[in-house]
C-alpha positions as CSV (number, residue, x, y, z in Angstrom):
1,M,-12.7,-23.8,0.2
2,K,-15.3,-23.5,-2.6
3,T,-17.4,-20.4,-2.9
4,K,-20.4,-19.7,-5.1
5,L,-20.0,-17.2,-8.0
6,T,-22.8,-15.6,-10.0
7,L,-22.1,-14.5,-13.5
8,R,-24.3,-12.4,-15.8
9,L,-23.8,-13.2,-19.4
10,D,-25.6,-13.0,-22.7
11,E,-28.0,-15.8,-23.3
12,S,-26.3,-16.9,-26.5
13,L,-23.0,-17.2,-24.7
14,I,-24.5,-19.2,-21.9
15,R,-26.2,-21.5,-24.5
16,D,-22.8,-22.0,-26.3
17,A,-21.0,-22.6,-23.0
18,K,-23.6,-25.3,-22.0
19,A,-23.3,-26.9,-25.4
20,Y,-19.5,-27.0,-25.0
21,S,-19.9,-28.4,-21.5
22,S,-22.1,-31.2,-22.7
23,E,-19.8,-32.0,-25.6
24,T,-16.7,-32.2,-23.5
25,G,-18.3,-33.7,-20.4
26,K,-16.9,-30.9,-18.2
27,P,-19.1,-29.0,-15.8
28,L,-19.4,-25.3,-16.5
29,S,-17.9,-24.5,-13.1
30,R,-14.7,-26.5,-14.1
31,I,-14.5,-24.7,-17.5
32,V,-14.7,-21.3,-15.8
33,A,-12.2,-22.4,-13.1
34,D,-9.8,-23.5,-15.9
35,L,-10.2,-20.1,-17.6
36,F,-9.3,-18.3,-14.4
37,T,-6.3,-20.6,-13.9
38,L,-5.1,-19.8,-17.4
39,I,-5.4,-16.1,-16.8
40,K,-3.5,-16.4,-13.5
41,N,-0.7,-18.5,-15.2
42,E,-0.5,-16.1,-18.1
43,K,0.2,-13.2,-15.7
44,I,2.8,-15.2,-13.9
45,Q,4.5,-16.2,-17.2
46,S,4.5,-12.6,-18.4
47,R,6.4,-11.5,-15.3
48,E,8.9,-14.4,-15.6
49,T,9.6,-13.9,-19.3
50,L,11.4,-10.6,-18.8
51,P,15.2,-10.8,-19.5
52,P,17.3,-10.4,-16.4
53,V,18.6,-6.9,-17.5
54,V,15.0,-5.6,-17.9
55,K,14.0,-7.1,-14.6
56,S,16.8,-5.3,-12.9
57,L,15.7,-2.0,-14.3
58,R,12.0,-2.5,-13.5
59,G,10.8,0.2,-11.2
60,I,14.1,2.1,-11.1
61,L,12.4,5.4,-11.9
62,K,9.5,5.0,-9.6
63,G,9.0,8.1,-7.4
64,R,11.2,10.3,-9.6
65,D,10.0,13.4,-11.3
66,I,11.0,12.6,-14.9
67,S,8.7,13.5,-17.8
68,E,8.6,12.6,-21.5
69,K,9.9,16.1,-22.1
70,D,13.0,15.4,-20.0
71,Y,13.7,12.3,-22.1
72,K,13.3,14.3,-25.3
73,N,15.7,16.9,-24.1
74,Y,18.2,14.2,-23.2
75,L,18.0,12.7,-26.7
76,E,18.4,16.2,-28.3
77,E,21.5,16.9,-26.2
78,K,22.9,13.5,-26.9
79,Y,22.4,13.4,-30.7
80,L,22.3,17.0,-31.8
């Protein structure tokens, strides 16, 4: 399903985008859609590029009451 989207941009940016559109033969709507697709894919890739060990630790401290001070105290006890 296609839906209309209104964008408010600087005139110079619109002028440059239209020039790029005519140079490449791609409609502006396709260029914007391609950009949104790139952003979406980048987010997906950033989640997938984590090593398995890091993925397994992700969110492990969620909901726990641990502060930066607690971490500093832990390091002091461990190394001093």
